[in-house]
Phi, psi and omega in degrees: 000138180289162187294130177233126169256106189268134171269130176245131186297132177099340183282318185205159177294141177285112187253344184216131185300339180290343176292343171291323176296320175302305186296315186293325180287331173297318185283318186231056190303323190260359178285139178292128179249324187218137186232132169232195180288343184255354182161189177221160182230129174285173180291321177295322179292320178302312181297311181304311183294321178295314182297321178294319175289322177304318182299320177292328180295312185293320179298339176276359178079016183269139179207127183054036182248155179282133175233127178272139180246109186246087176203162175291158180300117190192171175295333171300321178296315183294319179300320184295321176307310188288324178303312182299317176295320174303326179279358182077021175250187175223152193251159175217109180288133178247122181293123185289347179261010180290142175298146181308323180297323181284328177295316181299315178300316182295316177296327176298316182285315185287320186048063185292136176283342180206153172235123176260124184215196173238163182306322182279004181238016184293358179292351178298339179302335181295337183278329180225072184300338180256009182283169174267140183221152172229133177261128179301336174298341179265004181269122187268177180248023180270137186284134177237184165262149189232032183303318181300320182294314181296324184291318177293320176306319187294344179272357182275150171250160182290348175265006172290155180293141169258317180207163171233121174255133179264128180244168179289139177254149180300334184269355184087357171270119180301141177256129178268104182281119186263115182246131180272170174299316182308313184292321177289317181303314180299318183286320181295314179310313180296310182300320179296314181292319184295322189239007178052045179286148174206192191288355175273353182278148178229126178258136173254107188276127175251322186291132173305150188288344174274002182249135187294346173299340176291338184300316179304309176305305191297310193270328171301315172303314179300314189286330188252342185088016178288190174234143177239127178261125173273109187278129177312130180307325187297328182297343181281357173263357189229084189302322183289306176303331174298311178293324174299318179298317174302313189293310183295334180259012181058033178292124184239004180223127171228144179225090188247165169285146180303329178301327177292327181278331182291321177306321181294309182291319186286335173276006178059032182288336180287339179277335181268332179231127185285110176247017181299130176084356191259337179245122177278315183228133179235102183251151183214149186195161174110332177201174181290132173267112179296134182290340174300313178290319184291327179296329179294308180303320184286338178286323182270332178235070188287344180274347184283154174271119179256135178228126174266110184254155183221140171168134171282158176312328184291348179242027179063058171079298192219132174233348171224160178209157179217112176278118185282109188239348182234170180281144174230140175282165187298325181275359183274151176279146179271125178296154170268358164086239187221166184288148176298154172307138170072023177227136176245127177260129178237130173253111186255136174277188183294343177261018177057037175243156177291138185297156176237133182060232178265019174304140180278141178200178178266132183285127178236146183232144166225154180138186184291336183297341189295142174293157175276004173119185183269124186302131182048039181209075183290336182290316178294327180299311185293343183283335188235340178255098190232164180300136174302112180293348176272358184226108184250012188263330184204159179298130177201118185270143169235160175253132181262113185289334187081008184261132177261125189224172167211168176266141170270182182298341175269002182081014177273151179277132177244121177287132182253313188184167165287146175304325178293339182265000177275125181242167173251109185224122180059030176091354183249149174275126184232132173265113182302326180303330181293321177297316179294327177294321178299304191288332182292346177275359185274147180287335182283345183238117178275323175217149179212161179209136184246129173227170184242128178272094178299321183300320184245014175049055181232146173273126183243125176249124176261134175226154175267097189150189180227108180221170174257151184297321184295321179291323181291323179288326176296320185281319186277354174288348172285350185245324185227160178296167182300323178297347182261358178295135180299145175268343185217138176237128178238114179269134180239149173288325180212127181291130180284140184241135184276183181297335176280351178093008177264167170300126186277097183289328180298317177295323180291327176292334178287341178279348183286000000 
């Protein structure tokens, strides 16, 4: 049997995420852990392959260095993440479909010491001709001894980086969000305790691995001994085959962006394919979930637990949650709820004081979940990771999300809009999200997005469907004041969706 240094809960502080893989492999060595379209891996197979790759990395003399993962979404990509963590380095997933210009910008920022890829993707060498490369095709499944890997792992601290995920920057320069082992450990422990995940659970993964929503699927599986299915991307365009895939594989948990759920409900797939009693938990995050679409899901799957989660990449996936336990009308906003355990949410007004009553303010976060900042970008880091204005006694960073929220009469947080989407129009401050919430309740509209044309000072509403502006404004006037009525309506056959599964606002902006 290969050498195992086992972490047992309670014996020592967990300093590296891979101790979970050790423990889960001890408990369930032959249980399937990760599945993709090409096959499946047991936990012991996952660990052996990860350790073999980690051994190669250690032999290259790398420690606490950035390693880029350039491969398609697969179990091999997951193995590479775990191998990098075992070796005491940190990983950054690179989308193989990403434009060349963006890859170059990311590499300029990250300066990876190593790129892990596949033989059919070695064209990546053109971006770093003098770089070091490892092909996953060359990693064997033979058991070796791994003393050098374990010795290097012992040198890691929980504040060391686990990964850097690159998000879009307002200047066109991608920002690398740096997340430590400690933040992911804290988040997954909280999620597991909150929803009682265990080895009987099966996750259907939708999120790309360069998108932080994938963290819940990946590491809850590692932590509990559950199983994670990497759902083929093509299925998200075909609702019935998608539901069949969930059903046939016994998937009982999904954590998707709302757009993926909306496609199923708007095409009436739940009416055609019986999923009642088959999904235990339906979680969503990343954008606003319209109650009109959620109510369709609740009608056909009344016994499932529905959870609205909220959180930017900078706070390790999720910082608030709301378990949907009461009825909502189609035109009501869905709360984002309350803070996760070990996380503090502060809603600050323009004077950096806590809001009172239903006063509007910016959602700010403090706690272990916070990113360590933007990789190689101290200026951008200092703009949003700032000293807590409520604490003048010692250094304490908070993250300013840029999201505008308020509390409702129940003390639940209601998301209104991005700070960027708060506009000044006809002398009035307007939250564009309020318009979107109103329109999302209409039967004639499955998806919508509201943007502002700064050049012509016009509110532009995009809808998936065919309506007249006069009809839209007559109907929307029942929900919002006259000064918030859209000045222009653009009807689309299909709303553009970006690679993360969200509405592509950049593409819509180009249509104005």
